[in-house]
Rosetta silent file (secondary structure, phi, psi, omega in degrees, C-alpha in Angstrom):
SEQUENCE: MKTLMVMDPRMCTECMDCINACQKEHGTSRAKKSSTVPVFCLQCHPDKALCARICPTGAIKEKNGALYVDEDICILCRLCMVACPVGMMVIDNDRKSMQKCTLCMDSDCIIPACVEACKDNVLKVFSIEELEELKNDVSYADILNEVMRDYQKKK
SCORE:     score description
SCORE:     0.000 S_00000001
   1 L     0.000  124.479  179.380    1.341   11.943   -7.966 S_00000001
   2 L   -73.704  129.149 -177.115    2.519    8.348   -7.449 S_00000001
   3 E  -124.722  143.349  179.004    3.320    7.660   -3.796 S_00000001
   4 E  -128.579  149.592  173.998    5.081    4.736   -2.156 S_00000001
   5 E  -105.259  136.161  179.943    5.467    3.640    1.447 S_00000001
   6 E  -119.451  139.615 -178.337    8.886    2.488    2.577 S_00000001
   7 E  -129.915  141.029  173.459    9.545    0.466    5.716 S_00000001
   8 L  -102.461   97.416 -174.955   12.750   -0.412    7.528 S_00000001
   9 L   -64.847  -22.039  179.712   11.977   -3.898    8.877 S_00000001
  10 L   -68.424  -25.435 -177.383   15.157   -3.962   10.974 S_00000001
  11 L   -95.959   -8.581 -177.680   13.806   -1.158   13.166 S_00000001
  12 L   -69.968  131.774  178.816   10.275   -2.529   13.564 S_00000001
  13 L   -96.775    5.535  178.068    9.467   -3.646   17.112 S_00000001
  14 L    60.241   36.136 -176.934    6.385   -5.580   15.957 S_00000001
  15 L   -76.390  -19.166 -179.944    4.135   -3.486   18.207 S_00000001
  16 L    74.431    7.296  179.009    1.153   -3.687   15.787 S_00000001
  17 H   -59.394  -37.993 -179.110    0.358    0.044   16.241 S_00000001
  18 H   -65.787  -44.052 -179.522    0.289    0.515   12.448 S_00000001
  19 H   -67.269  -41.275  178.469   -2.144   -2.356   11.922 S_00000001
  20 H   -65.380  -38.302  178.575   -4.364   -1.213   14.799 S_00000001
  21 H   -66.182  -38.877  178.065   -4.402    2.367   13.460 S_00000001
  22 H   -63.991  -44.934  179.672   -5.400    1.108   10.019 S_00000001
  23 H   -63.959  -39.827  178.742   -8.219   -0.946   11.494 S_00000001
  24 H   -64.561  -40.109 -177.685   -9.417    2.014   13.556 S_00000001
  25 H   -72.284  -39.260 -170.991   -9.379    4.303   10.497 S_00000001
  26 H  -113.762   -5.896 -178.276  -11.005    1.925    8.006 S_00000001
  27 L    88.850  -32.420  175.738  -12.900   -0.646   10.085 S_00000001
  28 L  -132.793  133.313  179.330  -10.792   -3.442    8.596 S_00000001
  29 L   -69.281  129.807  177.706   -7.015   -3.436    8.642 S_00000001
  30 L   -95.962    8.983  173.656   -5.631   -3.099    5.127 S_00000001
  31 L  -122.440  156.641 -178.174   -2.222   -4.234    6.382 S_00000001
  32 E  -129.636  154.328  176.253   -1.343   -7.669    7.688 S_00000001
  33 E   -93.409  125.127  173.318    1.126   -9.063   10.176 S_00000001
  34 L   -84.175 -163.797  178.714    3.560  -11.597    8.772 S_00000001
  35 L   -66.123  -18.632  178.719    5.476  -13.917   11.079 S_00000001
  36 L  -129.100  -71.103 -172.823    7.549  -10.912   12.108 S_00000001
  37 L  -105.501  163.691  175.945    6.808   -7.477   10.628 S_00000001
  38 E   -66.146  152.270  176.730    3.715   -5.912    9.054 S_00000001
  39 E  -118.946  135.886 -177.197    3.182   -6.300    5.313 S_00000001
  40 L  -122.118  162.178  174.461    1.696   -3.485    3.258 S_00000001
  41 L   -57.126  141.731  179.363    0.350   -3.059   -0.249 S_00000001
  42 L   -77.137   -7.207 -177.402    3.120   -2.547   -2.795 S_00000001
  43 L    52.249   53.759 -178.942    1.163    0.347   -4.362 S_00000001
  44 L   -56.124  154.659  175.589    1.731   -1.128   -7.814 S_00000001
  45 L   -58.816  131.444 -176.095    1.653    1.105  -10.855 S_00000001
  46 L   -52.242  -33.129  179.981   -2.054    1.419  -11.795 S_00000001
  47 L   -77.402  -17.594 -174.577   -1.455    0.091  -15.316 S_00000001
  48 L  -112.587   -8.637 -175.091    0.434   -2.969  -14.058 S_00000001
  49 L   -62.122  119.712 -178.534   -1.406   -3.898  -10.829 S_00000001
  50 H   -62.665  -35.929  179.876   -2.456   -7.515  -11.072 S_00000001
  51 H   -60.004  -42.787 -179.198   -5.412   -6.964   -8.711 S_00000001
  52 H   -73.514  -37.231 -177.402   -6.894   -4.361  -11.056 S_00000001
  53 H   -67.791  -31.297 -175.991   -6.088   -6.281  -14.224 S_00000001
  54 H   -90.623  -15.302 -176.124   -7.868   -9.445  -13.072 S_00000001
  55 L   -62.260  118.183 -175.683  -10.984   -7.785  -11.619 S_00000001
  56 L   -71.413  -18.587 -178.270  -13.902   -8.888  -13.835 S_00000001
  57 L  -104.768   -5.690 -176.844  -16.061   -5.879  -12.971 S_00000001
  58 L    73.413   27.285 -176.763  -13.400   -3.153  -13.088 S_00000001
  59 L   -73.387  -19.068  179.940  -13.986   -2.378   -9.409 S_00000001
  60 E   -96.379  111.648 -172.113  -10.332   -1.561   -8.762 S_00000001
  61 E  -123.154  161.886  179.336   -9.775    1.928  -10.106 S_00000001
  62 E  -101.404  136.598  174.583   -7.089    4.588  -10.057 S_00000001
  63 E  -147.115  122.806 -179.746   -7.574    7.974   -8.454 S_00000001
  64 L    54.547   37.906  176.617   -4.744   10.447   -7.812 S_00000001
  65 L    84.890   -3.614  179.475   -2.116    7.788   -8.427 S_00000001
  66 E  -117.960  148.665  176.233   -3.564    5.254   -5.971 S_00000001
  67 E   -91.163  141.721  176.227   -5.760    2.254   -6.591 S_00000001
  68 E  -140.103  164.246 -179.769   -8.969    1.845   -4.628 S_00000001
  69 E  -101.038  123.528  174.232  -11.903   -0.559   -4.648 S_00000001
  70 L   -79.266  103.900 -174.609  -15.260    0.773   -5.830 S_00000001
  71 L   -61.415  -27.269 -179.004  -17.509   -0.950   -3.287 S_00000001
  72 L   -72.276  -22.204 -176.744  -20.601   -0.517   -5.451 S_00000001
  73 L  -103.401  -24.861 -177.096  -19.077   -2.605   -8.249 S_00000001
  74 L   -61.989  132.069 -179.990  -17.108   -5.220   -6.250 S_00000001
  75 L  -109.899   12.332  178.899  -18.769   -8.644   -6.333 S_00000001
  76 L    55.904   37.125  179.282  -16.431  -10.288   -3.781 S_00000001
  77 L   -73.767  -20.958  177.075  -15.169  -12.823   -6.320 S_00000001
  78 L    72.749   10.082  177.261  -11.763  -12.685   -4.575 S_00000001
  79 H   -63.168  -35.373  178.941   -9.768  -12.917   -7.812 S_00000001
  80 H   -64.324  -35.059  179.154   -7.842   -9.801   -6.775 S_00000001
  81 H   -63.748  -40.825  178.915   -6.887  -11.528   -3.537 S_00000001
  82 H   -69.795  -38.611 -174.899   -5.407  -14.423   -5.506 S_00000001
  83 H   -76.182  -28.184 -176.277   -3.633  -12.113   -7.983 S_00000001
  84 L   -62.633  124.710 -176.569   -1.985   -9.774   -5.456 S_00000001
  85 L   -65.221  -20.972  178.632    1.701  -10.755   -5.194 S_00000001
  86 L  -117.443    9.276  175.607    1.799  -10.009   -1.462 S_00000001
  87 L    65.761   38.144 -174.313   -1.770  -10.968   -0.569 S_00000001
  88 L   -98.881   10.983  171.203   -2.837   -7.488    0.483 S_00000001
  89 L   -85.389  131.415 -177.768   -6.420   -7.488   -0.704 S_00000001
  90 E  -123.636  153.064  179.013   -8.658   -7.886    2.341 S_00000001
  91 E   -90.994  128.904  172.876  -12.337   -8.648    2.793 S_00000001
  92 E  -105.572   99.683 -176.619  -14.446   -6.046    4.559 S_00000001
  93 L   -64.534  -32.947  179.425  -17.455   -8.039    5.728 S_00000001
  94 L   -66.491  -40.515 -178.816  -19.319   -4.933    6.934 S_00000001
  95 L   -89.639   -8.078 -177.910  -19.075   -3.242    3.541 S_00000001
  96 L    55.446   48.464 -175.847  -19.435   -6.523    1.593 S_00000001
  97 E  -153.900  156.766  169.594  -16.435   -5.536   -0.504 S_00000001
  98 E   -75.684  156.185  177.705  -12.736   -6.158   -0.982 S_00000001
  99 E  -137.793  157.376  174.508  -10.435   -3.430    0.335 S_00000001
 100 L  -149.612  160.985  179.293   -6.820   -2.412   -0.226 S_00000001
 101 L   -65.108  134.595  175.298   -4.434    0.174    1.098 S_00000001
 102 L  -120.535   14.609 -172.179   -4.813    3.574   -0.505 S_00000001
 103 L    56.197   34.195  178.127   -2.300    5.274    1.796 S_00000001
 104 L    61.627   21.952  177.144   -5.427    6.762    3.428 S_00000001
 105 L   -68.938  -15.521  178.636   -6.207    8.867    0.345 S_00000001
 106 L   -98.247   15.101  178.470   -9.834    7.797    0.796 S_00000001
 107 L  -129.921 -174.832 -179.742  -10.004    9.188    4.335 S_00000001
 108 L   -87.891    3.466 -179.285   -9.498   12.504    6.068 S_00000001
 109 L   -68.565  137.794  173.212   -5.941   11.617    7.109 S_00000001
 110 L   -82.803  -41.705  175.447   -3.187   13.926    5.946 S_00000001
 111 L  -111.508  140.822  177.711   -0.583   11.259    6.706 S_00000001
 112 L   -51.168  139.940 -176.267   -1.519    7.566    6.406 S_00000001
 113 H   -55.382  -39.295 -178.983   -2.831    6.312    9.758 S_00000001
 114 H   -65.041  -41.281 -178.869   -0.186    3.575    9.940 S_00000001
 115 H   -66.383  -43.822 -179.918    2.674    6.040    9.389 S_00000001
 116 H   -64.874  -34.584 -176.870    1.317    8.442   11.989 S_00000001
 117 H   -79.616  -16.639 -173.910    0.854    5.644   14.545 S_00000001
 118 L   -73.252  102.417 -178.428    4.353    4.200   14.143 S_00000001
 119 L   -72.501  -18.221  179.343    6.200    5.221   17.291 S_00000001
 120 L   -88.115   -5.152  176.651    9.401    3.628   15.986 S_00000001
 121 L    58.304   41.309 -179.275    9.341    5.872   12.902 S_00000001
 122 L   -97.098  -11.053  179.506   10.022    2.970   10.524 S_00000001
 123 E  -103.131  130.788  178.280    7.320    3.860    7.983 S_00000001
 124 E  -133.355  147.961  176.382    7.907    6.672    5.498 S_00000001
 125 E  -114.801  129.420 -179.215    5.878    7.915    2.550 S_00000001
 126 E  -130.278  147.262  167.958    7.683    9.196   -0.533 S_00000001
 127 E   -87.126  160.268  176.912    6.618   10.420   -3.924 S_00000001
 128 H   -59.039  -36.079  179.501    8.480    9.067   -6.929 S_00000001
 129 H   -63.777  -42.402  178.688    9.845   12.590   -7.399 S_00000001
 130 H   -64.227  -38.765  177.654   11.256   12.647   -3.848 S_00000001
 131 H   -64.611  -37.256  176.871   12.931    9.289   -4.411 S_00000001
 132 H   -61.957  -41.500  179.098   14.511   10.660   -7.595 S_00000001
 133 H   -65.266  -37.374  179.977   15.909   13.595   -5.577 S_00000001
 134 H   -65.944  -19.036  178.142   17.315   11.244   -2.926 S_00000001
 135 L   -58.089  -28.594 -178.639   19.382    9.547   -5.635 S_00000001
 136 L   -73.314  -18.051  177.878   21.769   12.490   -5.379 S_00000001
 137 L   -79.930  116.343 -173.801   22.482   11.633   -1.727 S_00000001
 138 H   -56.313  -36.449 -176.977   25.507    9.313   -1.864 S_00000001
 139 H   -68.004  -24.646 -179.741   24.385    7.285    1.172 S_00000001
 140 H  -104.470  -11.854 -168.104   21.101    6.364   -0.529 S_00000001
 141 H   -55.778  -49.987 -176.783   22.184    6.312   -4.158 S_00000001
 142 H   -63.663  -44.767 -179.074   22.917    2.601   -4.612 S_00000001
 143 H   -65.600  -45.894 -177.923   19.767    1.431   -2.823 S_00000001
 144 H   -68.046  -35.747  176.631   17.499    3.941   -4.558 S_00000001
 145 H   -60.811  -41.416  178.526   18.917    3.181   -7.990 S_00000001
 146 H   -65.196  -45.129  179.645   18.037   -0.474   -7.454 S_00000001
 147 H   -62.458  -44.605 -178.111   14.529    0.359   -6.220 S_00000001
 148 H   -67.832  -34.697  175.403   13.861    2.758   -9.094 S_00000001
 149 H   -61.705  -45.082  178.982   15.080    0.191  -11.658 S_00000001
 150 H   -63.336  -40.598  179.680   12.617   -2.327  -10.215 S_00000001
 151 H   -64.764  -44.229 -178.944    9.814    0.251  -10.251 S_00000001
 152 H   -63.605  -33.462  177.294   10.526    1.240  -13.855 S_00000001
 153 H   -63.412  -34.236 -177.806   10.407   -2.426  -14.905 S_00000001
 154 H   -75.137  -21.033  178.933    6.887   -2.659  -13.451 S_00000001
 155 L   -66.826    0.000    0.000    5.723    0.334  -15.510 S_00000001
């Protein structure tokens, strides 16, 4: 099931709890702080993700709708870092591998650590199916139609 994280940047207080929770869970934060709010992986469609397409060893693989880095195959060439449109590939020096957000699907978390840590409740996780259902809600319809059009273009 394809899952996306949605953030309301207007409500973010820039507390860094999400980034700190990610670092605590994974050893290296897979999210970054921009000049104002945190930036997260776009969770690109596995067939279209530039990070996976450029990887010379095929270390970026899909599992359960999310992309992850196979640490045994990653050679730290950093091409994925250059290719990512939002710069969300990070180096994990301890593991000697690139890392990316998997929405904590590679951990024991039921909810992504960043979402659970967000005291301002600005981070939400949705499946594509849930977003389709929200289209019927008039207050969200225009915004979701635009988002889904953009997502479908990336497929």
